[in-house]
C-alpha positions in Angstrom: 38.8 18.8 25.6 36.4 17.0 23.3 32.9 18.4 23.4 30.2 15.9 24.4 26.6 15.4 23.4 23.6 13.4 24.6 22.8 10.4 22.6 20.8 7.2 22.8 22.8 4.0 22.3 21.9 0.3 21.9 23.5 -1.2 25.0 23.0 -4.8 23.7 20.7 -6.5 21.2 17.2 -6.8 22.6 13.9 -5.1 23.2 13.1 -1.3 23.5 14.6 -1.2 27.0 18.1 -1.6 25.7 18.0 1.9 24.4 19.7 4.1 27.0 20.9 7.7 27.2 24.7 8.1 27.1 27.3 10.7 26.2 29.3 10.7 23.0 31.8 13.1 21.4 30.2 15.5 19.0 31.1 14.3 15.4 33.3 16.2 13.1 32.3 16.6 9.4 34.3 14.5 6.9 34.9 15.3 3.3 31.5 16.1 1.6 29.7 16.1 5.0 28.0 18.5 7.3 27.1 18.3 11.0 23.6 19.0 12.0 22.3 20.2 15.4 19.4 17.8 15.5 15.9 19.2 16.2 13.9 16.0 15.7 14.9 12.5 14.7 12.5 10.1 12.9 11.9 6.6 14.3 11.7 3.8 11.8 11.4 0.0 11.5 15.1 -0.4 10.6 16.0 1.3 13.9 14.1 -1.5 15.7 15.8 -4.1 13.6 19.2 -2.7 14.4 18.3 -2.6 18.1 17.3 -6.2 17.9 20.7 -7.2 16.4 19.2 -8.0 13.0 20.4 -5.0 10.9 24.0 -4.0 11.3 25.1 -0.5 10.3 27.2 -0.4 7.1 31.0 0.1 7.4 31.9 3.5 8.6 28.4 4.4 9.9 27.6 5.4 13.4 26.5 2.6 15.7 23.8 4.9 17.1 20.3 4.3 15.7 18.5 7.0 13.6 18.3 7.2 9.8 16.7 10.6 9.4 16.6 14.0 11.2 15.8 17.6 10.9 18.2 20.3 12.2 20.5 23.2 11.6 23.8 23.0 9.8 26.5 23.9 12.4 29.7 22.6 10.7 30.7 22.1 7.0 33.4 19.7 5.8 35.7 20.2 2.8 34.2 19.7 -0.6 30.7 20.9 0.3 28.9 23.5 -1.8 25.3 24.7 -1.7 24.9 24.7 2.1 25.8 27.3 4.6 26.0 27.5 8.4 22.6 28.1 9.9 20.6 26.4 7.0 17.6 24.4 8.2 17.5 21.0 6.5 16.2 17.5 6.8 18.5 14.7 6.0 18.8 11.0 5.2 21.5 9.7 7.6 23.8 6.7 7.6 23.0 6.4 11.3 23.4 8.4 14.4 20.2 10.4 14.4 19.3 9.6 18.1 21.8 12.3 19.2 22.1 16.0 19.6 24.5 16.3 16.7 25.0 14.0 13.6 27.3 14.0 10.6 25.8 13.1 7.2 26.7 13.6 3.5 25.7 17.1 2.4 24.2 15.7 -0.8 21.6 13.8 1.4 20.3 17.0 2.9 17.2 18.8 1.6 15.8 22.1 2.6 12.9 22.2 5.1 9.9 22.8 2.8 8.4 26.2 3.1 5.5 26.2 5.6 6.7 23.1 7.3 8.1 22.9 10.9 11.1 20.9 12.0 9.0 18.2 13.6 7.2 17.5 10.3 10.5 17.8 8.3 12.1 15.0 10.3 9.4 12.6 9.0 10.4 13.1 5.3 13.7 11.6 4.4 13.5 7.9 5.2 10.0 7.4 3.9 10.2 9.7 0.9 13.5 8.4 -0.3 12.2 4.8 0.1 8.9 5.4 -1.6 10.3 7.5 -4.5 13.1 5.1 -5.3 10.9 1.9 -5.1 7.5 3.1 -6.3 8.5 5.5 -9.1 12.1 4.7 -10.0 12.2 0.9 -9.6 8.5 0.2 -9.8 7.8 2.6 -12.6 4.3 3.7 -11.4 2.4 5.7 -14.0 -0.8 7.7 -14.0 -3.9 5.6 -14.3 -2.2 2.4 -13.0 -3.6 0.4 -10.1 -1.3 0.6 -7.1 -1.5 -1.5 -3.9 0.5 -0.6 -0.8 0.5 -2.9 2.2 0.7 -1.3 5.6 -1.1 1.7 4.4 -1.2 3.4 7.8 2.5 3.2 8.4 5.0 6.0 7.6 5.8 4.3 4.3 2.2 3.6 3.5 0.9 7.1 4.2 3.6 8.5 2.1 3.1 6.1 -0.8 -0.7 6.7 -0.8 -0.3 10.4 -1.1 2.5 10.4 -3.7 0.8 7.8 -5.9 -2.5 9.7 -5.7 -0.7 13.0 -6.5 0.9 11.5 -9.6 -2.5 10.1 -10.9 -2.5 6.5 -9.9 -5.5 4.6 -8.6 -4.5 3.7 -5.1 -5.4 0.7 -2.9 -4.1 -0.1 0.6 -4.3 -2.7 3.3 -4.4 -1.9 7.0 -5.3 -3.8 10.2 -8.4 -1.9 11.5 -11.4 0.0 10.2 -9.9 3.2 11.7 -6.6 2.7 9.8 -8.5 1.9 6.6 -10.5 5.2 7.0 -7.2 7.1 7.4 -5.9 5.5 4.2 -9.0 6.6 2.3 -8.8 10.1 3.7 -5.2 10.3 2.3 -6.3 9.4 -1.2 -6.8 5.7 -1.4 -9.7 4.6 -3.6 -10.2 1.6 -1.4 -8.6 0.3 1.8 -8.9 -3.4 2.7 -8.9 -4.5 6.3 -6.6 -7.5 6.0 -8.0 -9.1 9.2 -11.5 -9.4 7.8 -11.1 -9.2 4.0 -9.0 -10.8 1.2 -6.8 -8.2 -0.6 -6.3 -10.7 -3.5 -10.0 -10.9 -4.2 -10.4 -7.1 -3.8 -7.6 -6.4 -6.4 -8.6 -9.0 -8.8 -12.1 -7.6 -8.9 -10.5 -4.3 -10.1 -8.5 -6.1 -12.8 -5.4 -6.7 -10.6 -2.7 -4.5 -9.4 -0.2 -3.1 -11.8 2.3 -2.4 -9.0 2.4 -3.7 -5.4 4.7 -2.2 -2.7 5.1 -4.8 0.1 7.0 -4.8 3.4 5.2 -7.8 4.9 6.7 -10.8 3.0 6.1 -14.3 4.2 2.8 -15.7 2.8 2.0 -12.3 1.3 4.5 -13.0 -1.5 2.5 -15.7 -3.3 -0.7 -13.8 -2.6 0.8 -10.7 -4.1 1.6 -12.6 -7.3 -2.0 -13.7 -7.5 -3.2 -10.1 -7.0 -1.0 -8.7 -9.8 -2.4 -7.9 -13.2 -0.6 -9.1 -16.4 2.8 -7.4 -16.7 2.5 -6.3 -13.0 5.4 -5.5 -10.8 6.0 -6.5 -7.1 8.5 -4.4 -5.2 9.6 -5.9 -1.9 11.2 -3.5 0.7 10.9 -5.5 4.0 9.9 -8.8 5.5 7.9 -8.3 8.7 6.6 -11.9 8.3 9.9 -13.3 7.1 11.8 -13.5 3.8 11.0 -17.2 2.9 8.0 -18.2 0.8 6.9 -21.0 -1.5 6.1 -19.5 -4.9 4.7 -21.0 -8.1 6.9 -19.3 -10.8 4.7 -20.6 -13.6 2.2 -17.8 -12.7 5.0 -15.3 -12.9 5.8 -16.5 -16.4 2.2 -16.7 -17.6 1.4 -13.2 -16.3 4.8 -11.8 -17.4 5.5 -10.4 -13.9 8.5 -8.5 -12.5 9.6 -9.3 -9.0 12.1 -6.9 -7.6 13.1 -5.1 -4.4 15.7 -3.0 -2.6 17.0 -1.7 0.7 18.0 1.9 1.1 20.7 2.1 3.7 23.4 0.0 2.0 23.2 2.0 -1.3 26.0 4.2 -2.3 26.2 7.9 -1.3 25.9 8.7 -5.0 22.7 6.7 -5.4 21.2 8.4 -2.4 22.3 11.8 -3.7 20.5 11.1 -7.0 17.3 10.2 -5.1 17.6 13.4 -3.1 17.9 15.4 -6.3 14.8 13.7 -7.8 12.8 14.4 -4.7 13.8 18.1 -4.7 12.7 18.5 -8.3 9.5 16.3 -8.3 8.2 16.1 -4.7 9.3 19.2 -2.8 7.0 21.5 -4.8 4.1 19.2 -3.8 5.1 19.5 -0.1 5.4 23.3 -0.4 2.1 23.5 -2.1 0.5 21.5 0.7 -0.6 18.7 -1.7 1.4 16.1 0.2 2.3 16.2 3.9 3.8 13.8 6.4 1.2 12.1 8.7 2.2 12.5 12.3 1.4 10.0 15.0 3.4 11.1 18.1 6.5 12.7 19.5 8.7 11.5 22.3 11.6 13.2 24.1 15.1 11.7 23.2 15.2 10.1 26.7 12.0 8.3 25.8 13.4 6.4 22.8 12.4 3.1 24.3 8.8 4.2 24.6 8.8 5.4 21.0 10.1 2.0 19.9 7.4 0.3 21.9 4.8 2.5 20.3 6.1 1.6 16.8 6.2 -2.1 17.5 2.7 -2.1 18.9 1.5 -1.2 15.4 -1.2 1.0 16.9 0.3 4.1 15.3 -0.9 5.9 12.2 1.9 7.7 10.4 5.3 8.8 11.8 6.9 8.8 15.2 9.6 11.2 16.1 12.0 12.0 18.9 12.4 15.6 20.1 16.0 16.3 20.5 16.3 20.1 20.8 14.4 23.2 19.8 
C-alpha cells in the first residue's frame, strides 16, 4: 500500500482560499535526488503566482506549491554522494514544498547553518539563491558601489540589503512605510526611501546614481530605474509586480552605457542551480554561521493555514519571510 502524506494543493486558479489540504503519495527519490521530511516550508511570491494560474511548474515538477524547505533527509536516490540519512538540510525545490515530504535534487541541498533552527533555515534557499545569482553573479556588485533594491522589507529585499552590506557595497532601499524603511536601515541600508512620499530617482541621483538596481516591481519603475542609474550602471529585473510592459527611451541607455538584464530562478537547469548552491556554501554560509547575516522572520503558519499565509504575503504588511510549519 502506498504511504500517504498531508499536502496543500491548488484546487483551481484563484485567491488564497483555493489552497486546500489533501493527501498525496509520499514521493520516491529519482536519480540524483533525496527525499526530505519537511520541517518548515517557505512562502514566496512565485507560489502565489502559481496559485493564481500565472506561473506553471516546469515539466516534471510537482504541481504542489512550495519552492524551499528545511527538513531531514529520509531517502536517498541513486547517484547521490555527500548526504546521509538523518542529515538536516535546507533546499531549493522544483515544487512540492507544501507537504510533509518532498523530493529534490541533492545538489540543491545545503546544510542547516550552525546555530540556526529549522524555521530560520527554511527561509534561506529561494531568497539567497535569487539574490546571489542576480546581485553578485549577473549584476556583478562590487565593494564601494551604490546598490538600490526595491521592496527592501520583503524576503528578497532583506536578504539583498544584508548581503550587499556584508560585501562592502553602499546600500539603498525603497519600502512602503516609515516602519519598513526603519527596518531596512537597521539591516544595513545607508538610506531607505518611502516610495509613497519620496522619489527614489531624485534620492539616488543626489548620491551620484545607482551602479546596480535589483527590481521586482517593473511597470513604470523600469524607465525610472534607468533614470536613477549612474553611467555604466546595471538594472537586474527579477519580477513584475506592476507588470512587464513599459515605455522606455533607449537613447538614455546608450548615452549612459547601461546594462539591462534579468532572470528567473525556477526554469534554470539543475546544473545551474547546483552551481549557485556551491557558490553560496563557499561565500555566504560562513557569514550565516558567524551571525553576520540572518533571515528576517515575519510569521509562521501551520500547514493547514496556507491560505492565511498567502493572504498575509499579498497584503504586503509583512517584513521579511513567512513560513509554514509542517512538522517538528
